[in-house]
C-alpha positions as CSV (number, residue, x, y, z in Angstrom):
1,M,-136.8,-75.1,-64.9
2,K,-140.4,-74.5,-65.9
3,T,-143.8,-75.6,-64.6
4,V,-145.8,-77.0,-67.5
5,L,-149.5,-77.9,-67.6
6,L,-150.5,-80.7,-70.1
7,V,-154.2,-81.0,-70.9
8,D,-154.9,-84.2,-72.9
9,D,-157.4,-87.0,-72.7
10,D,-155.1,-89.5,-74.4
11,H,-153.7,-91.3,-71.4
12,D,-150.9,-93.1,-73.2
13,F,-149.7,-89.9,-74.9
14,A,-150.1,-87.9,-71.7
15,E,-148.0,-90.3,-69.7
16,L,-145.2,-90.3,-72.3
17,A,-145.4,-86.5,-72.7
18,C,-145.0,-85.9,-69.0
19,R,-142.0,-88.1,-68.9
20,I,-140.4,-86.2,-71.8
21,I,-141.1,-82.8,-70.2
22,E,-139.6,-84.0,-66.9
23,Y,-136.6,-85.5,-68.8
24,L,-136.0,-82.0,-70.2
25,G,-135.8,-80.7,-66.7
26,H,-139.2,-79.2,-66.1
27,D,-142.1,-80.0,-63.8
28,A,-145.3,-81.4,-65.4
29,C,-148.9,-81.3,-64.2
30,L,-151.6,-83.3,-66.0
31,A,-155.3,-82.6,-66.7
32,N,-157.5,-84.9,-68.7
33,D,-160.3,-82.5,-69.5
34,L,-161.2,-78.8,-69.4
35,A,-162.7,-79.0,-65.9
36,S,-159.5,-80.4,-64.4
37,A,-157.4,-77.8,-66.3
38,R,-159.5,-75.0,-64.8
39,Q,-158.9,-76.4,-61.3
40,W,-155.1,-76.4,-61.9
41,L,-155.2,-72.8,-63.2
42,E,-157.2,-71.6,-60.2
43,T,-154.5,-72.8,-57.8
44,Q,-151.2,-72.5,-59.7
45,S,-149.5,-70.5,-62.3
46,F,-147.7,-72.1,-65.2
47,D,-144.8,-71.2,-67.5
48,H,-146.2,-73.1,-70.5
49,I,-149.5,-75.0,-71.4
50,F,-149.8,-77.9,-73.8
51,L,-153.5,-78.1,-74.7
52,D,-155.3,-80.7,-76.7
53,F,-157.6,-79.3,-79.4
54,M,-160.5,-81.8,-78.8
55,L,-161.3,-82.8,-75.2
56,P,-164.3,-84.7,-73.7
57,D,-166.0,-81.6,-72.4
58,G,-165.3,-79.1,-75.2
59,S,-162.7,-77.5,-77.5
60,G,-159.3,-76.4,-76.1
61,L,-159.9,-73.1,-77.9
62,H,-162.6,-72.2,-75.3
63,L,-160.0,-72.6,-72.6
64,V,-157.6,-70.3,-74.6
65,D,-160.2,-67.6,-74.6
66,E,-160.8,-68.0,-70.9
67,I,-157.1,-67.8,-70.1
68,R,-156.6,-64.7,-72.2
69,A,-159.7,-63.1,-70.8
70,A,-158.2,-63.6,-67.3
71,G,-155.2,-61.7,-68.4
72,I,-152.9,-64.7,-68.3
73,R,-150.1,-64.4,-70.9
74,T,-148.7,-67.9,-70.5
75,P,-147.5,-69.4,-73.9
76,I,-149.9,-72.0,-75.2
77,T,-149.2,-74.8,-77.6
78,M,-152.2,-76.6,-79.1
79,V,-151.8,-80.3,-79.6
80,T,-153.9,-82.5,-81.9
81,G,-153.9,-86.0,-83.3
82,H,-156.5,-85.2,-85.9
83,P,-155.0,-84.4,-89.3
84,S,-158.3,-82.8,-90.5
85,V,-157.9,-79.9,-88.1
86,K,-154.2,-79.3,-88.7
87,S,-154.8,-76.6,-91.3
88,A,-157.3,-74.9,-89.1
89,L,-154.9,-74.8,-86.2
90,S,-152.1,-73.4,-88.5
91,Q,-154.4,-70.6,-89.4
92,L,-155.5,-69.8,-85.8
93,C,-152.1,-70.0,-84.2
94,H,-149.9,-66.9,-83.8
95,D,-147.5,-65.3,-81.3
96,G,-148.2,-66.8,-77.9
97,L,-150.3,-69.6,-79.4
98,N,-148.5,-72.3,-81.4
99,Y,-149.5,-75.8,-82.4
100,L,-148.1,-79.4,-82.6
101,T,-149.5,-82.4,-84.4
102,K,-149.1,-85.9,-83.0
103,P,-146.9,-87.9,-82.9
104,V,-144.8,-85.5,-80.9
105,D,-141.2,-86.2,-79.9
106,A,-138.7,-84.7,-77.4
107,D,-137.3,-82.2,-80.0
108,D,-140.9,-80.8,-80.5
109,F,-141.3,-80.2,-76.7
110,R,-137.8,-78.8,-76.4
111,N,-138.4,-76.3,-79.2
112,A,-141.8,-75.3,-77.8
113,L,-140.3,-74.7,-74.4
114,S,-137.5,-72.4,-75.8
115,P,-139.5,-69.3,-76.8
116,S,-136.4,-67.1,-77.2
117,K,-135.0,-69.3,-80.0
118,N,-138.3,-69.7,-81.7
119,K,-139.1,-66.0,-81.5
120,A,-135.8,-65.1,-83.1
121,K,-136.5,-67.5,-85.9
122,R,-140.0,-66.2,-86.3
123,T,-138.9,-62.6,-86.5
124,E,-136.3,-63.4,-89.0
125,S,-138.9,-65.2,-91.2
126,Q,-141.5,-62.5,-91.1
127,A,-139.6,-59.6,-92.8
128,H,-138.9,-60.9,-96.3
129,F,-136.9,-58.2,-98.1
130,G,-137.6,-56.0,-95.2
131,V,-141.3,-55.4,-96.1
132,L,-143.2,-58.6,-97.0
133,L,-145.1,-60.8,-94.6
134,G,-146.4,-64.3,-95.4
135,E,-145.3,-67.9,-95.2
136,S,-147.9,-69.5,-97.5
137,A,-146.9,-71.5,-100.6
138,K,-148.0,-68.7,-102.9
139,M,-146.0,-66.1,-101.0
140,K,-142.9,-68.3,-101.0
141,H,-143.3,-68.7,-104.8
142,L,-143.4,-64.9,-105.1
143,Y,-140.2,-64.6,-103.0
144,K,-138.4,-66.8,-105.5
145,M,-139.6,-64.7,-108.4
146,I,-138.4,-61.5,-106.6
147,E,-135.0,-63.1,-106.0
148,R,-134.7,-64.0,-109.7
149,V,-135.6,-60.6,-111.1
150,A,-133.8,-58.6,-108.5
151,G,-130.5,-59.6,-110.0
152,T,-131.4,-58.2,-113.4
153,D,-132.4,-54.8,-114.8
154,A,-135.6,-56.1,-116.3
155,N,-138.8,-54.0,-116.0
156,V,-141.5,-55.6,-113.9
157,M,-145.3,-55.3,-114.1
158,L,-147.2,-56.1,-110.9
159,M,-150.8,-57.2,-111.4
160,G,-153.4,-57.8,-108.6
161,E,-156.5,-56.5,-107.0
162,S,-156.7,-53.3,-105.1
163,G,-155.3,-53.6,-101.6
164,V,-152.9,-56.6,-102.2
165,G,-149.8,-54.5,-101.5
166,K,-148.3,-53.8,-104.9
167,E,-146.3,-50.9,-103.6
168,M,-144.8,-53.2,-100.9
169,F,-143.8,-55.7,-103.6
170,A,-142.2,-52.9,-105.6
171,R,-140.2,-51.9,-102.5
172,A,-139.2,-55.6,-102.0
173,I,-137.8,-55.8,-105.5
174,H,-135.9,-52.6,-105.0
175,N,-134.5,-53.8,-101.6
176,A,-133.5,-57.1,-103.1
177,S,-131.6,-55.5,-106.0
178,T,-128.1,-54.0,-105.9
179,V,-129.0,-50.6,-107.2
180,T,-127.6,-47.5,-105.4
181,G,-130.3,-45.0,-106.3
182,D,-133.7,-44.4,-104.6
183,L,-137.1,-45.9,-105.1
184,V,-139.3,-43.2,-106.5
185,N,-143.1,-43.7,-106.4
186,V,-145.6,-42.0,-108.7
187,N,-149.4,-42.6,-109.0
188,C,-150.2,-42.2,-112.7
189,G,-153.9,-42.0,-111.9
190,A,-153.5,-39.0,-109.6
191,I,-151.6,-36.8,-112.1
192,P,-153.7,-34.2,-114.0
193,K,-153.7,-34.9,-117.7
194,D,-151.9,-31.7,-118.7
195,L,-149.1,-32.3,-116.1
196,I,-148.2,-35.9,-116.9
197,G,-145.2,-34.8,-119.1
198,S,-143.9,-32.4,-116.4
199,E,-144.2,-35.0,-113.6
200,L,-142.6,-37.9,-115.6
201,F,-139.9,-36.0,-117.6
202,G,-139.5,-32.7,-115.8
203,H,-139.7,-29.2,-117.3
204,E,-137.5,-26.1,-117.9
205,K,-138.2,-22.7,-116.3
206,G,-140.8,-20.8,-118.4
207,A,-141.9,-23.9,-120.3
208,F,-145.5,-23.1,-119.6
209,T,-147.6,-20.7,-117.4
210,G,-146.7,-21.3,-113.8
211,A,-143.3,-23.0,-114.6
212,N,-141.4,-20.5,-112.4
213,A,-138.4,-22.9,-111.9
214,Q,-136.8,-25.9,-113.4
215,K,-138.2,-29.2,-112.3
216,V,-136.5,-32.6,-112.4
217,G,-138.9,-35.4,-113.5
218,V,-139.3,-38.8,-111.7
219,F,-137.1,-40.6,-114.3
220,E,-134.2,-38.4,-113.3
221,Q,-135.0,-38.7,-109.6
222,A,-134.8,-42.5,-109.9
223,E,-131.3,-42.4,-111.5
224,N,-129.5,-45.7,-110.7
225,G,-132.5,-46.8,-108.7
226,T,-136.1,-47.9,-109.2
227,L,-139.2,-46.0,-110.6
228,F,-142.5,-47.3,-109.5
229,L,-145.4,-46.3,-111.8
230,D,-148.6,-47.2,-109.8
231,E,-152.0,-47.4,-111.6
232,L,-150.2,-47.3,-115.0
233,T,-153.3,-48.2,-116.9
234,E,-155.0,-45.0,-115.7
235,M,-152.6,-42.9,-117.7
236,P,-154.4,-41.4,-120.8
237,I,-153.5,-43.5,-123.9
238,E,-152.6,-40.4,-125.9
239,Q,-149.9,-39.6,-123.4
240,Q,-148.3,-43.1,-123.6
241,P,-146.2,-42.6,-126.8
242,N,-143.9,-40.2,-124.9
243,L,-143.4,-42.8,-122.2
244,L,-142.6,-45.4,-124.9
245,R,-139.9,-43.2,-126.3
246,V,-138.2,-43.0,-122.9
247,L,-138.4,-46.7,-122.5
248,E,-136.8,-47.3,-125.9
249,T,-134.1,-44.7,-125.9
250,H,-133.4,-44.4,-122.1
251,T,-133.4,-40.6,-122.5
252,V,-135.8,-37.9,-121.4
253,T,-136.4,-34.4,-122.8
254,R,-137.8,-32.0,-120.3
255,V,-140.9,-30.1,-121.3
256,G,-139.7,-26.9,-122.9
257,G,-136.2,-28.3,-123.3
258,T,-134.3,-29.5,-126.3
259,K,-131.4,-31.6,-124.8
260,P,-131.9,-35.3,-124.3
261,I,-130.9,-36.5,-120.8
262,K,-129.7,-40.0,-120.3
263,V,-131.6,-41.9,-117.6
264,N,-130.9,-45.3,-116.0
265,C,-133.5,-46.9,-113.7
266,R,-135.6,-50.0,-113.5
267,V,-139.3,-49.4,-114.1
268,I,-141.8,-51.3,-112.0
269,S,-145.4,-50.7,-113.0
270,A,-148.6,-51.8,-111.3
271,T,-152.2,-52.2,-112.3
272,N,-155.4,-53.7,-110.7
273,R,-156.6,-54.7,-114.2
274,S,-156.4,-58.2,-115.6
275,V,-154.4,-59.0,-118.7
276,E,-157.7,-59.6,-120.5
277,D,-159.0,-56.2,-119.4
278,I,-155.8,-54.5,-120.6
279,A,-156.0,-56.3,-124.0
280,T,-159.7,-55.7,-124.7
281,N,-160.4,-52.2,-123.3
282,D,-157.6,-50.2,-124.9
283,V,-156.1,-48.8,-121.7
284,L,-152.5,-49.6,-122.5
285,R,-150.6,-49.6,-125.8
286,E,-149.4,-53.1,-126.8
287,D,-145.8,-51.9,-127.4
288,I,-145.6,-50.3,-123.9
289,Y,-147.0,-53.5,-122.4
290,F,-144.1,-55.5,-123.9
291,R,-141.6,-52.9,-122.7
292,L,-142.9,-52.8,-119.1
293,A,-144.1,-56.4,-118.6
294,V,-140.7,-58.1,-119.3
295,F,-141.3,-59.9,-116.1
296,P,-144.9,-59.8,-115.0
297,I,-145.8,-60.9,-111.5
298,H,-149.4,-61.7,-110.4
299,I,-150.0,-61.0,-106.7
300,P,-152.8,-63.3,-105.4
301,P,-155.7,-61.8,-103.3
302,L,-155.7,-62.4,-99.6
303,R,-158.6,-64.9,-99.8
304,E,-156.3,-67.2,-101.8
305,R,-153.6,-67.2,-99.0
306,K,-155.7,-67.3,-95.9
307,E,-152.9,-69.0,-93.9
308,D,-151.1,-65.6,-93.9
309,I,-154.0,-63.8,-92.3
310,P,-153.0,-64.5,-88.6
311,L,-149.4,-63.4,-89.3
312,L,-150.6,-60.1,-91.0
313,A,-153.2,-59.5,-88.2
314,E,-150.6,-59.9,-85.5
315,H,-148.2,-57.7,-87.3
316,F,-150.7,-54.9,-87.6
317,L,-151.7,-55.3,-83.9
318,Q,-148.0,-55.3,-82.8
319,G,-147.5,-52.0,-84.6
320,L,-150.6,-50.5,-82.9
321,N,-149.5,-51.9,-79.5
322,K,-146.1,-50.4,-79.9
323,K,-147.4,-47.0,-80.9
324,G,-150.0,-47.0,-78.1
325,N,-147.8,-48.6,-75.5
326,S,-150.5,-51.3,-75.0
327,Q,-150.7,-55.1,-74.8
328,Y,-153.9,-56.0,-76.6
329,V,-154.5,-59.5,-78.1
330,I,-156.8,-61.1,-80.6
331,K,-159.0,-63.9,-79.2
332,A,-158.7,-67.3,-80.9
333,A,-162.4,-67.2,-81.9
334,D,-161.9,-63.7,-83.5
335,M,-158.8,-64.9,-85.3
336,S,-160.9,-67.8,-86.7
337,R,-163.4,-65.2,-88.0
338,L,-160.7,-63.2,-89.6
339,V,-159.4,-66.3,-91.4
340,E,-162.8,-67.3,-92.6
341,Y,-163.7,-63.9,-94.1
342,D,-162.9,-63.4,-97.8
343,W,-161.5,-59.8,-97.6
344,P,-162.5,-58.3,-100.9
345,G,-160.4,-55.2,-100.0
346,N,-157.4,-57.6,-99.3
347,V,-154.6,-56.6,-97.0
348,R,-155.7,-52.9,-96.8
349,E,-159.1,-53.9,-95.6
350,L,-157.7,-56.3,-93.0
351,K,-155.4,-53.5,-91.7
352,H,-158.4,-51.2,-91.4
353,T,-160.4,-53.8,-89.5
354,I,-157.6,-54.5,-87.0
355,H,-157.2,-50.7,-86.4
356,R,-160.9,-50.3,-85.8
357,A,-161.0,-53.3,-83.4
358,Y,-158.0,-51.8,-81.6
359,I,-159.8,-48.5,-81.1
360,M,-162.8,-50.5,-79.7
361,A,-160.7,-52.8,-77.6
362,D,-161.9,-54.1,-74.2
363,H,-159.7,-52.5,-71.5
364,D,-160.7,-55.2,-69.0
365,D,-159.6,-58.3,-70.8
366,H,-157.1,-56.6,-73.1
367,S,-158.5,-58.0,-76.3
368,L,-159.7,-56.4,-79.5
369,V,-163.4,-56.0,-80.1
370,F,-164.5,-56.7,-83.7
371,D,-167.7,-55.7,-85.5
372,A,-170.3,-58.5,-85.9
373,N,-169.9,-58.1,-89.7
374,F,-166.6,-57.4,-91.3
375,A,-168.1,-56.3,-94.7
376,S,-167.5,-52.7,-95.6
377,P,-170.2,-50.6,-97.2
378,F,-168.5,-51.2,-100.6
379,A,-168.6,-55.0,-100.1
380,Q,-172.2,-54.9,-99.0
381,A,-173.2,-52.8,-102.0
382,K,-171.3,-55.1,-104.3
383,R,-173.1,-58.1,-102.9
384,M,-176.5,-56.5,-103.3
385,V,-175.7,-55.7,-107.0
386,E,-174.6,-59.3,-107.6
387,H,-177.8,-60.7,-106.0
388,A,-179.8,-58.3,-108.2
389,Q,-177.9,-59.3,-111.4
390,L,-178.2,-63.0,-110.7
391,N,-181.9,-62.8,-110.1
392,R,-182.6,-60.6,-113.1
393,A,-180.8,-63.2,-115.2
394,S,-183.0,-66.0,-113.8
395,I,-186.4,-64.2,-114.1
396,P,-188.3,-64.7,-117.4
397,P,-189.1,-61.5,-119.3
398,Q,-192.9,-61.9,-118.9
399,V,-192.5,-62.2,-115.1
400,G,-190.0,-59.3,-114.6
401,T,-192.4,-56.5,-115.6
402,S,-193.5,-55.5,-112.1
403,S,-191.6,-53.2,-109.8
404,R,-191.5,-56.0,-107.2
405,A,-189.4,-58.2,-109.6
406,N,-186.9,-55.4,-110.0
407,A,-186.2,-55.4,-106.3
408,I,-183.1,-57.2,-104.9
409,Q,-183.8,-60.9,-104.7
410,V,-182.6,-63.4,-102.1
411,P,-181.5,-67.1,-102.2
412,T,-184.4,-69.5,-103.0
413,P,-185.0,-72.1,-100.3
414,E,-185.3,-75.8,-101.2
415,M,-188.9,-76.6,-102.1
416,K,-190.2,-80.0,-101.2
417,P,-193.8,-81.3,-101.0
418,G,-195.1,-81.3,-97.4
419,K,-193.1,-78.3,-96.3
420,T,-195.2,-75.7,-94.5
421,I,-195.1,-72.0,-95.5
422,E,-193.6,-71.3,-92.0
423,E,-190.8,-73.7,-92.7
424,V,-190.1,-72.2,-96.1
425,E,-190.1,-68.7,-94.6
426,R,-187.7,-69.7,-91.8
427,E,-185.3,-71.3,-94.3
428,L,-185.5,-68.2,-96.6
429,I,-184.7,-65.9,-93.7
430,Y,-181.7,-67.9,-92.4
431,Q,-180.3,-68.4,-96.0
432,T,-180.5,-64.6,-96.6
433,L,-178.8,-63.9,-93.3
434,E,-176.0,-66.3,-94.1
435,S,-175.5,-64.7,-97.6
436,V,-174.9,-61.3,-96.0
437,E,-172.9,-62.7,-93.0
438,G,-175.5,-61.8,-90.4
439,N,-176.2,-58.2,-91.4
440,K,-179.8,-57.9,-90.3
441,T,-180.4,-54.5,-91.8
442,L,-179.2,-55.6,-95.3
443,A,-181.1,-59.0,-95.0
444,A,-184.4,-57.2,-94.1
445,R,-183.9,-54.9,-97.2
446,M,-183.3,-57.9,-99.4
447,L,-186.3,-59.7,-98.0
448,G,-188.5,-56.7,-98.5
449,I,-189.5,-56.5,-94.8
450,S,-188.7,-54.1,-92.0
451,T,-185.8,-54.7,-89.6
452,K,-188.3,-54.9,-86.8
453,T,-190.3,-57.7,-88.5
454,L,-187.1,-59.6,-89.1
455,Y,-186.1,-59.3,-85.4
456,N,-189.6,-60.5,-84.4
457,R,-189.3,-63.5,-86.7
458,L,-185.9,-64.4,-85.3
459,N,-187.1,-64.0,-81.7
460,A,-190.0,-66.3,-82.4
461,Y,-187.7,-68.9,-83.9
462,E,-185.5,-68.8,-80.8
463,G,-188.6,-69.2,-78.6
464,E,-189.7,-72.3,-80.5
465,T,-186.2,-73.8,-80.2
466,Q,-186.1,-73.3,-76.5
467,S,-189.5,-74.7,-75.9
């Protein structure tokens, strides 16, 4: 039997929910607002909390933060009758924080109050092919594609931005297949031009200066397995005919050798270039593309599957907690920030951000501490360049002759008759801050003022608001 706290201002629902909880063999306590819930939490401990998302005196998420800050690890299930916030709740909820949408029946309460069963189901659903995480519609579509191609020997080309996890997808295809050999990884962009042949096809002893022993190439190493050619389009185009011959004949000839050696492996290649880029910039021979892209797979960036961010963030945190023998958590408000950010560096950038927040974690409330701005120096520099390009394109030639016009520009505030200069200036400052996600140093640089001046302006605006 468990002691359950239900926090909900819908009296009819609350009465019915309490009856269901008691019918399931548990004790139920009721609070109709945040203030009442705080009183219950001060005098009694609970095994589970059902918490309405929208309450008369605030959001239930505020109480979640207070509970976690107090070191209380009680499982919490958010409840809402507002369909408009269902997607937001699904993004925020993670281990220890789940959600239900009204109407809620007895089975919903029974499942929520059986964490062992739910956790087993969750763990099983997280590790697709042993390596992939994500339950979004786009990830489920990719899982189906992997299952289809895994049963064949077709070559696969993975396309997607840097940091989306192309190597993990290659491993997933390998794990899902029935091959008996190993997965062999090679980064084509990291091999010196004069050693590509040796790395891919191997060499005989004495084939060139420094070849003191025979070397087996990666095609042979991947026999009856999978060869992953990462950054394929970074391979010099003059070296690609040798690769084409291997793909066509399924044989390799080691550098300095004369005997063809039969090879049998699936080739999975990867690139962060688009199909249009590949076709127009002469980075990959057309005949090799058709040999390698028998089954192309496009991996979407993280910003297009934001519902997977909480799952990924919790996974990275669990790994750090296990390694450091700790029990840190991510606050609901911080998880919301993680979901809202676009992650130009994709999963790799998210992992880096979680690791940094873990290092900076608050030891008192056992929660991660994130930077005010997630943007990396690369993302900030890219945004500055984009602002400059947009404004150069919008400035007439006769105006753009001064050095001032060549400086980085900022968003233009809406101009209306009757607005004072002070109002326009304030709107310009706030728009600029919003465009750089609150980075005051970058905003001051874009506005052409000192950081001190920007802080003085913001302090003045706050003073006006308070008065």
